[in-house]
C-alpha positions in Angstrom: 183.0 -12.9 275.3 183.4 -16.1 273.1 179.8 -16.2 271.5 180.3 -12.2 271.1 183.5 -13.1 268.6 181.7 -16.0 267.3 178.6 -14.2 266.0 180.0 -11.0 265.2 182.9 -12.7 263.3 180.3 -14.5 261.5 178.2 -11.9 260.7 180.6 -9.5 259.4 182.3 -12.0 257.4 179.1 -13.1 256.0 178.0 -9.7 255.0 181.7 -8.9 253.6 181.6 -11.9 251.6 178.2 -10.9 250.1 179.8 -7.8 249.1 183.1 -9.4 247.6 180.9 -11.9 245.9 178.6 -9.3 244.1 181.9 -7.4 243.1 183.5 -10.8 241.6 180.4 -11.5 239.6 180.7 -7.7 238.2 184.0 -7.1 237.9 186.0 -10.2 237.8 183.7 -13.1 236.3 183.7 -11.5 233.1 187.4 -11.5 232.8 187.6 -15.1 233.7 185.0 -15.9 231.4 186.8 -14.7 228.6 190.2 -16.0 229.8 188.2 -19.6 229.6 187.3 -18.8 225.9 191.3 -18.2 225.0 191.8 -21.4 227.0 189.5 -23.3 224.9 190.6 -22.1 221.6 187.3 -19.9 220.8 189.3 -16.8 220.7 193.0 -16.8 220.0 195.9 -14.2 220.2 196.8 -12.2 216.9 200.0 -13.8 216.9 199.1 -17.1 217.0 195.6 -16.6 214.7 195.3 -18.7 211.5 193.5 -17.7 208.5 190.6 -19.8 209.4 189.9 -18.1 213.0 189.6 -14.7 212.3 185.8 -15.2 211.9 185.6 -18.0 214.4 183.7 -19.8 211.5 184.9 -23.3 212.5 184.1 -22.5 216.3 181.0 -24.7 217.7 178.7 -22.2 219.4 177.3 -23.9 222.5 173.5 -23.3 222.9 172.5 -20.1 224.5 170.1 -21.5 227.1 172.9 -24.0 228.5 175.3 -20.8 228.9 172.9 -19.1 230.8 172.2 -22.2 232.9 175.9 -22.6 233.8 176.6 -19.1 234.6 173.7 -18.8 237.0 174.9 -21.9 238.8 178.5 -20.5 238.7 177.0 -17.5 240.0 175.6 -18.9 242.9 178.5 -21.3 243.9 180.8 -18.2 244.0 178.3 -16.7 246.4 178.5 -19.8 248.5 182.1 -20.2 248.5 183.2 -16.2 249.1 180.8 -16.0 251.9 182.0 -19.1 253.6 185.5 -17.9 252.8 184.8 -14.8 254.6 183.2 -15.9 257.4 186.5 -17.9 258.3 188.2 -14.3 257.5 185.9 -12.9 259.8 186.4 -15.5 262.7 190.3 -14.8 262.4 190.2 -11.3 262.4 187.9 -11.3 265.5 190.2 -14.1 267.3 193.0 -11.5 266.5 191.5 -8.8 267.9 190.4 -10.7 271.3 194.1 -12.1 271.4 195.5 -8.6 270.9 193.1 -7.1 273.7 195.3 -9.5 276.0 198.3 -7.4 275.4 198.6 -4.2 276.9 201.5 -3.2 274.5 199.4 -3.9 271.3 198.1 -0.5 269.9 194.5 -0.1 269.4 192.8 -1.6 266.6 190.5 0.5 263.9 188.6 -0.6 261.0 191.4 0.8 258.5 193.8 -1.1 260.5 192.0 -4.5 260.6 191.7 -4.3 257.1 195.0 -3.2 255.9 196.6 -5.8 258.2 194.2 -8.8 256.6 194.6 -7.5 253.1 198.4 -7.8 253.3 198.5 -10.9 255.2 195.7 -13.0 253.2 196.6 -11.4 249.5 198.9 -8.7 249.0 202.0 -10.6 250.4 201.3 -13.7 248.7 200.4 -11.6 245.2 203.6 -10.4 245.4 205.6 -13.9 244.5 202.3 -15.5 243.0 200.2 -13.0 241.5 196.6 -14.3 240.6 196.1 -16.2 237.5 193.3 -16.6 235.0 192.8 -19.9 233.2 195.1 -20.7 230.8 198.0 -19.0 232.4 201.1 -21.0 232.7 201.5 -21.7 236.6 204.1 -23.5 239.2 203.5 -26.9 240.3 200.3 -26.5 242.5 202.0 -28.4 245.5 204.9 -25.8 245.7 202.4 -22.7 245.1 200.5 -23.8 247.9 203.5 -24.5 250.3 204.8 -21.0 249.3 201.5 -19.2 250.0 201.0 -20.7 253.4 204.6 -19.9 254.6 204.4 -16.2 253.2 200.9 -15.6 254.8 202.1 -17.4 258.1 205.6 -15.1 257.7 203.4 -12.2 257.1 201.3 -12.3 260.0 204.2 -13.1 262.4 206.2 -10.1 261.2 202.7 -7.9 261.8 202.1 -9.4 265.2 205.9 -8.5 266.1 205.6 -5.1 265.1 202.4 -4.3 267.2 203.9 -6.3 270.1 207.1 -4.7 270.7 207.8 -0.9 269.5 211.8 -1.5 269.6 214.2 -1.3 266.3 215.3 -4.8 267.2 211.8 -6.3 266.9 211.0 -4.1 263.9 214.2 -5.8 262.2 213.5 -8.9 262.9 209.8 -8.7 261.9 211.0 -7.2 258.4 213.3 -10.1 258.0 210.7 -12.9 259.2 208.3 -11.0 256.2 211.0 -10.9 253.5 211.8 -14.4 254.2 209.7 -15.9 251.6 210.2 -13.5 249.2 213.9 -14.1 249.7 213.4 -17.9 249.2 211.2 -16.8 245.8 208.2 -18.2 244.7 208.1 -21.3 242.6 209.3 -20.6 239.2 206.7 -20.7 236.5 207.5 -22.9 233.5 208.4 -20.9 230.2 205.5 -21.1 228.0 203.7 -19.7 224.9 201.2 -17.0 226.1 197.5 -17.9 226.0 195.9 -14.8 227.6 196.2 -11.6 226.4 198.9 -9.5 229.0 195.9 -6.3 229.1 193.3 -8.8 230.4 195.7 -10.5 233.1 197.2 -7.6 234.3 193.7 -5.8 234.3 192.6 -9.1 236.4 194.9 -8.9 239.1 194.1 -5.1 239.8 190.6 -6.0 240.1 191.1 -9.2 242.3 193.3 -7.1 244.7 191.2 -4.2 244.7 187.9 -6.2 245.1 189.8 -7.9 248.1 190.6 -4.8 249.7 187.3 -3.4 249.7 185.9 -6.6 251.2 188.8 -6.0 254.4 187.5 -2.5 254.5 184.0 -3.8 255.2 185.0 -6.6 257.3 187.0 -4.3 259.3 184.2 -1.8 259.4 181.8 -4.3 260.9 184.0 -5.8 263.2 184.7 -2.6 264.9 181.1 -1.8 265.0 179.7 -5.3 266.2 182.6 -6.3 268.6 183.7 -2.6 270.1 180.1 -2.3 271.6 179.5 -5.6 273.1 182.8 -5.6 274.9 183.1 -2.0 275.8 186.3 -0.4 276.5 188.1 -3.3 277.0 188.4 -4.0 273.4 191.1 -1.9 271.5 190.2 0.4 268.8 193.1 0.1 267.1 193.3 4.1 266.6 197.1 4.3 266.5 198.1 1.6 264.2 198.9 3.9 260.9 200.2 6.7 263.1 
């Protein structure tokens, strides 16, 4: 069973990572590149634009060959990084399915259930306090953000585990309290600063990041259900009633 979980989680995670990487290059990477142009001063918001900026006559344009090489190198690193990251998600999701199998009280698993749970824990809950940030956007202290993100992830995972393990209202109340705790404490405060990035660009970036990662979890959940349910047989829960 360990080999099945390891290989199944790695395969599902790698394939989901490739899908997410391709969507990232298509939908998200152009937004990051545009934000970097604002960060470096190549582009400027209308409110802070000066007389010599509209035509960008004072901007030094880098060599096109250098830009193309840089973008290709970045694209390759993006694919590698996301593939490895989603391999980790696949292993964690597979291990969670195995742990759920050991409890007779846990409801069965489905691809949608895995996707919703994983997305809520790893992306949605942290994004409620710390939405994805483009280059040049004001941000709180890095260590404080990392600590709050980890606490939010752990609290959300623990709360979901309680709701799946116990079906009484007392447990659900405790689960809700645990999930809400990081948001009651609140995320680290972002320092007040003049905006460098257009609000519509930042909003589009957040929407696309969340959308792409949710699609990634749907792919991962479907692959895990397909790869693990067969070898483990009926003993592996199919999670059909989670969203009922």
